N, C-alpha and C positions, 0 to 999 in steps of 0.2 A: 830684733827679735824675737817672736810669739812663742810662748810655750806649746812641747810638744805631747807635754803628758810625760807617765814612765810607761819601761816595758815590762813592769811584773806583774803578768798575766800570761794565761794559757802556758801555753811549755816552759816559757820563762821560769815561773812560781812554781810547776813542777822542780823544775832545777834548783830551785832556790831551797823547797820544803826537804830535798835528798840532799843535798850536795850543801847548804850552808848552815851550817850547824856550829861549827864554832868560833873560838876568836877571842881577844883579850880583852874584849872589850864586858863581855859578861861576867867578869868576876869584878872589874875595875865595877861600873856602874854599880852591880849589885852590892857593892858597900854602900853606897847611898841611899839604893834603896833599903838594903836592913834595916841600917838607922831611922829612915823616917818616912812610915806608911801609912793612908795607901798613896799604891805610886800610880802611872799611869808607863805605859811604852809605847811613847806617841813615834809611827814608823814604826808600828812591833813585826809586819812583815808574818814569813810564817813562823815565828815563834823564836827566835835564836834564842835571844834574851831572854823573853817571856817565861818559856815554858822551863827553864831553868830554876826560872826566880821563883815559880810555883811551885817546884819538888823542891825550895828550900826551903819552902811556908810562908812565902812573904802574898802579902795581899796587894794584888798587880790587878792591874785592866789593863787595854792593850787599843790600837785604833793603827788604821791602815786606808791609806786612800784607794787600796788593788781588795774588789771582794775575793780575787780567788787567793789572795795568798790569807786576808781571814779565813780560807774555808779550810787553806790546809793548817791555819795554824788550832784552827778550832778539832780540828780530827788528832791532830798530835796529840792538843790538852785532853780533851777524851779521851785516846789513849792510854795517856798513866791516871786519869783518873780525875780528871779536872775542868770543870766548867766556868771557866772567865767571861767576865764580860767582853768583851769585842766590837768596835766600833768601827765599818764602813764610814772613815769620815780625814779627808785632805787635814793636814794641820789647821789651815789657812779657813776651815772649817766646822775646827774642833769644836764640839759642843756636848761634852760627857754627863752624865748623871748625877754625877758628887766630884766635890771638889778632891786635890792631891796634896800631899806634904811631897814629894816628889816626881818628877815628870822629865821622864831621859828621850830625848830625842835622838839618837843614833844612827847615823846618815840619810840623813832626809834634808837635812836642807839646802835650797838651791836645785832639787830635783823633781824637773818637772814641773817649775813653778814661775809666773813672771815675777818681777822684782816686788810688785805690791801684793804680793801672793806670803811672800818669803814677810814680808813684814804684820800683817796680818795672820800667820801664825803664829808668830814668837809673842802679839797680841792677845791671841785665842788664851794661847802658852800661859801668860802671866793671866790670863783672868780665871783660869781654872784651878792655880793655884792657891792655897793656903795660908795664911797669911806667916812669913818667915818660914814659907817652902821655896823648893831652891830648884833651880831648871840647869840639866845638866845638855850641854849638845855640843856634839862633835862634828871636825870640821878637815877634808883633806885641802894640806895648803893647796893654791894656785902651780905653783913654783914644782910640784912635788915630780910632775912628770915631763922631763925636758922637750921629747918627744914632741907629744902634745900643744905645752908653751911654744914652740916655734910654728905653731899651725897661727901661732895672734899675728903672726909676722905678716907685710903683703906679699911675699913670696909665696909661704906657706900657703893662704887661703888661696893663691891661684893654684896651687894643684888638688885645692878640694873639687867635688869629692872623691874622696880616694876611692881605691879598688876594691870590693871585697875580696881578704885573704886566703887562700887556695885553702888554707887550713886553720884550725881553731884549737879548742878546747875538748876533748869527749871525756865522756865517763858513764862507767856502768854502774846502772841503780840496782840497788837491795832485788827488786824482784827482775833481772836482768835484761830489760830494757836497757835501752842508751842512748847520751842526749850528748849536743853538739852544739856549743856557740861560737859564734863569728861575730866580728863585728868592727866597725868603720866608721871613719868622723866626716861628716857630710858636708859641714859649715861650720864658721864660727865669726862671733858677731864681740872682735874685741870691745867697742865701743858698750855695748851690754854685757861684757865677761862671760859670755857664754857660747855653748856647742851645741847640736846636733850628733848626736850618731845615729845610727844604725844599729841593731843586733837580728842577726840572723839564726834562730832557735831550732834545732830536727832532733827526731825521733826515730831512730830502731828498735825492730821487734823484732826477732830472729834473723838478723841482719837487712831487714826489708824497712827502707822508708815509711813510716806512715804516716807521718805529718812535717811539716817545716812551717814557720813564723816568723815573717818578716816584723820588726816594731820599731820602734822613732821614740828616744828619752831627749828630752833638752837637758842642759847642764850649768849650773852657774857658777861661775869661781868667785870667791867671799876672801876677802885678805882679813887679818888678825883686827885692826881698829875699825871696818867697814861694820863686823859681826860684833864690836864693843856697841859701838852705835848704834845699832839693829835695838839690843836689848836695853839699850838704857833709855832708846825710843818707846820700846813696848810699858816702861814704868820698873825696871830692877833696878834696885836702888844699890846692888853692887856685882861686880863680875870681876869673878878671878879667870885669867887665861896659864891654862896647864900646857906643856907639853908630852902630847902621846897620851900611852895608858898607862902612868907610872907616877904620876907628881912629879913630873923631871919643871925646873923652870923652860919657859917655853922659847927656842934658836932656833935659828933660821933653817938646823936641818934636820928638823921634826915634818916629817910628810904630812903630820894629823895634830892637829889643835882641839883641848877639850876646855869650853867654856862653861864656868856654873856662875852659874846667876839666881841670885836672891831676891826677894821680896822686902 
């Protein structure tokens, strides 16, 4: 299965900028950034992590594959008086102007990429870290969603593409506009451990539908030992796995794992 890129553009980027602004990752990864700067938020999106870190006084740059997301991130930072270095670069194209003591890659590994690009992304992060630097990368485990996991089986794949749901998530923005998101699974390739999803984003102003966009994304499921081997292949000398965002020992019940990889 080939990568279809990401859906983080246009209306989806507007949604992210308006509604995706919190989460435990901000403080969890921020503790590491505070201790070792400068830092890079690799996959910074609209600034969910980066802007709070700037507000805390951290020396941090950002990079993201989506120019739309970067534009929203820049506007949000500028509104608070910051002018961070922001790069429109995918992980596998990462070429920042300086090296870092900490790189955070939150919610980006395996999204919109080929397997070779995933490895190249880790290689490039390793190259932009100073000696003794640390990469922190999180990843959702493949078995966290039983409904999606069932689609890996032959019976589940035979029911794809799934129909569009009649309704999805709809929210009102601060300016009064309303945004809606609906998604469906198009196909699954168990051999590649990947799936293709479609997202329909809509926008209403004063009750009138003013914009609608359909976008596609590829997602690759990666298992714990697979990611550890990829990090070791990239040249990281020490890799530690933690469960969730609480520094717990990883268990089969954790939906997210965090990888600390040191040069």
